[in-house]
N, C-alpha and C positions, 0 to 999 in steps of 0.2 A: 666665369672660372676657367683657369688655363687648362690644357690637355695633362700637363704635368701634376697639377695639384688635383686634378680628378683621380688622375691614376694613384697618388699617395693616398686620397682618401678611400678610394676603393680597397687597396691594399690593407689599410689599417682596419676598415671596418670587417674585412674578410677575417683577417688575423684576430680580431676580437672575438669574432663567432667561433674560431678554432679553439682560442684560449678557453671560452666557457665549456665547450665539446670536451676538452681535454681534461678538465678538473671538475666538471660538474656533471658527471655522468649519470649520477643516481637521482638527485634532487637538485638533481644535481646542481767557559771554564771546563773544559772536557771533564766528564766524571772520573773521579779516582777511586781507587778500590784500597782496601785495608792492606798493609804490608803483608806479604806472605801468602795472600789468596791467590790461587793458582787460577790462570785463564781457563774458563769453561769450554771444554771440547765438545759442547753439544749434549743432547739435542739443541738446537738453535731455532727459535720462532721468531720471524720478522713481522711486525704489524705495522700498518700505517696507509697514507694516503699517496698521492700521486708523486709527492718529492721522495717518497721512499720506492715507489713502484717503477719510476723511471720511463715514462711513457714516451714512446717513438725512439728510445735508445735501441739498438738493433742488439739482438733479436727478440721478438715477443715469445713469451713462454708463459706456461701455465694456464689454469682455467679459472674463472670464464674469460673468454677473451676479451670482453669489455673492460677488463681491469688494467688491460694494456700494461702488463708487468713485463719488465726486460730481464733477460737472462745477464745483463750487465749492470743491474742497478746496485746500489750500494750493499743491500743484503747479501747478494749473489757474491759480490767481490769479498765481504768479510768472511764468508762461510769458506770460499776458496783458500783464503790467507789463513784460516784457522786450521785447514785441513780436514774439513769435515765431509763425511761421506754423504751421498744423497739421502741416506734415510735419516740422517742426522740434521737435516735442513729443511725448514717449512717457511715459504714466502707466501702470506696471506694477504699482502698489501693490496689495495685497490685504488685505482684513480676514481677521484670524487668522493673518498670515505671521509665520513665525520666520525666523531667520538661514538655517536649512537650505533654506527655500523661495526662496532666493536663486539656488540651484544646482541646484534640482529641482522638477518640476511640483508645484502645490499643488492638491489636491483640495477643493472647496468643496461646499457642498449644492446648488449649481447651476451646474455646470461646474468645468472645470480651468484653472486660471493657469499658464501657461507658466513655466519657471524664469526669475525676474526678470532675472538677469543676462544673458540672452539677448536683450535688448533692446538691450544695449551694442555699440559697434562701434569700430573706429578713428576714425570720424568724429565720435564723441561728444565734445562740449566742455564740458557741464556735467552733474554727477550729484548729486542729493541722496538721501540714505539715512537713512530713520527706523525704527529696528526696535530689538528688544531686550525690550520688554514682555512679549511672549508667551513669550518663552525663559524668564523667571523665573516665568511663570504669574500675573501681576499680577491678572487678571481673576478667576482662582478665588481667589486671595489676598483681594480685595475682598468677593467673595461670602461666604467663610468668615467674614471678620470682621464683615460686617453681620449674619449669622445668629448669631453669638457676642453682638453688641450687642443684638439682639432678647432674648435671654435674660438678658443684663446689665440691661437695662431691667425686665424681668419680675420679677427678684429682688432688688431694692433697689439697684441701680446701685452694687455693690460695698460695700454697708453692712455685710454680713455676711462678706465674704470679703477686704476690703481691697484687691481686685484691680482696677485700671481699665483692664487692657489683657488680657482673657481670651484674645483670639485670639493675641496674640503668644506666648504659652506654648506654642502649638501649633506653632510654628517655632523657638523659641529655647529651647536647652537648655545651661544652663553657658555654656560659650565658644563653642559651636556654633550657628550660625545658618544655617538651611537656604536662606532666601532669599539671604543674601549670598553662600552658596556658589554659587547659580546665576547671580547677578551676576558673579561672578567667571569662571565657565564662559562666560556670554555674551560677556564681554570678549575671551576667547581667541578665540572663534568670529567676532567682529567684526574682529578684526585679521586673520584669515584672509580674509575676505569682502573687506575694503577692498584688501587686496593683490591679489585677484583683480579687484576692479572696475579699479584701476589697470593690470593687466596687459591687460585686454580694451579698455579706454578709455585709453590711454597720454597722449592729448594732453588729457584732461578734466580741470577742477577739480571735485574731489569734496568735498562736505561731509556730514558725519555730523550729523543734525538731533536734537537733543535733545527731552524731553518737557516740556510746559508744566506749570505746577502744578495737580496734581489736588486735591489736599487742602491745608488750610492748615497752617502750621508748628506752631501750638500746639494743633491738634486742637480747637479752639473752633469753634461754630456748626454741628457736623456731626450732633448728635443727631437733630433733625427730619428731616431729608432722608436721612440715611443710616443712622440707627440704629447708630452707630459708638461703641464705649466711647472715652473720651477718650484713654486711653493707646494704644489701637489706630490711631486717627485719627493720632496721632504717629508711631506706628510705621511704617505704611504711608507717610507722608510722607516719613519718613527713608529708607526703602527706595527710594523714587522718587528722592531725591537722590544716593543712594549709586549707583543705576543712571545717572544723568546724569553722575556723577562719572567713572564708568567709561567711559562712551561717549567723553567729552571726552579723557580720557587715551589710550584706544586710537587715536581719531582723529589726535591729534598726533602719537603715535608712528608712526603709518603716513603721514604727510605729509599727511594730509587736514584740511581746515578743520572747525570745530564751530560749529553754529549754537545758541546759548543762547536757547530759548523760555521757559524757566522765568523768568528775571529780569522780561521784560516782563509775565508774566501773574500776578505775585504780587497776592493780593488779587482774583483773578478765578477762583478754583477753584470746584469744585462745591458747596461750602457758602457761596458768596457771593451777593449778590443777582442776581434773574433779569435785571436791565437791565444787568449789568456783566460777569457771569460768561462765561468762555470755555469752560468745561466743564459739561455738563449732569449733574444728579444721577441717582439710579438711576430716579425717575419725571420725564423730561424734561419741560420746559414749552415748549421751543423743538425745532424739527425737528434731531435729532441722536441718535445712539445714546447708551444709559445710559452715563454716565461717559467720555464722548467729547466732543471739540470740537464746538461749534455753528459757525454760519457766522461769528460773530463771532471765536471762536477760530481759526478757519482763515485770516481776514484777519490776526490778530495773528502767527501763525505765518508767514504769507507775508512780512509786514512784517520779520520777524527773518531770514528767509532773504535777503531783498533788502538787508538792512543789510549781511549779511555778504559777499554777492556783489558788492554796489556798484551804484550806479544805472545805467539803461541810457545808453549813449554813442552 
C-alpha cells in the first residue's frame, strides 16, 4: 500500500467516525398557505435533528451542549428574518434526534435534551420539524457505503465483479429493501408526531422540513471526496429522495405544510465545489459536521422555510 493511499484511507475512516459521532449522539414544493393568512410572528418552536441544529456551524448555543446546536442554524436565521424577540423563539433541535426523541428525553454525550414537544404550548404559532434521517440510519448507511467504496477502489473498481454498487447489496435482496422498509416506518411515526404537535399547539402553523441534496442524482463526482462506488452514490441519493417523498406525503396527510429544501440545493451537494456546496463532504473544508449543512446551506434552508411561511408583514 502506498503512503498516499494509506493517508487517504486513514482520513476516510477518521471522517466516518466523526460522521457517526456528529449525527448519532444518542443511540445514536415548498409548502404554501391559504391566501390572506398572515405570516405568524411567533412564538416559534423549531424541532428536529442535526440538519436542523447545524452542528459545528459557529457558534454553539443552547443546552445541552451535546446537541451541538448552532446560533446560525436555519431556525435561528428564520427567527431573525421574522423579527422575533428571543422570548418568542425556542430552538430545541438536537443532533442525533429520532422521531422518538420528540416525545421522550434524549441522552447525548454531554447532557440530556428534554422531549422536544415539551417546548410547545397553546400559545405557539409557528412550528418547523426536520427529522427522519436518523430513523432510517442514514449516517451509518453512508459510512458503510464509503467503506465499501474504499474496497471497490482497491479491487479494480468493478473490473472483475461487474458490480458498481457493492454497498447496495447489503441492504437490497430481491424485492426487499431494508432502507425502504425503515422509510415506511418513519413515515408512520411522523404522522403520529405531527398529530401530537397539532394537539399541543392547535393554533400553530406546522411545517415539515425536508432534507437538502446530499449527493448528486447521477452519482458523479463523488469518488474523490467520498470514495463511493457510482452505483452506491446513486442508491444513497435515491433513498434520500424516497425519504423526502415520504415526509412530504405524511405532512400533507396530516394537514401540515412541507418545505422543499432539495430543489434549491440541486448542484450544491457534498460532491460539488467548495464555493457553492451547501453540504460538506466527509472531510469538511468549511465549519460544519461531515455530510451536514455548512452556513451557506443553513441560509439556503432558511430561505426555503421563509418562502413557505411567507414574508414578514
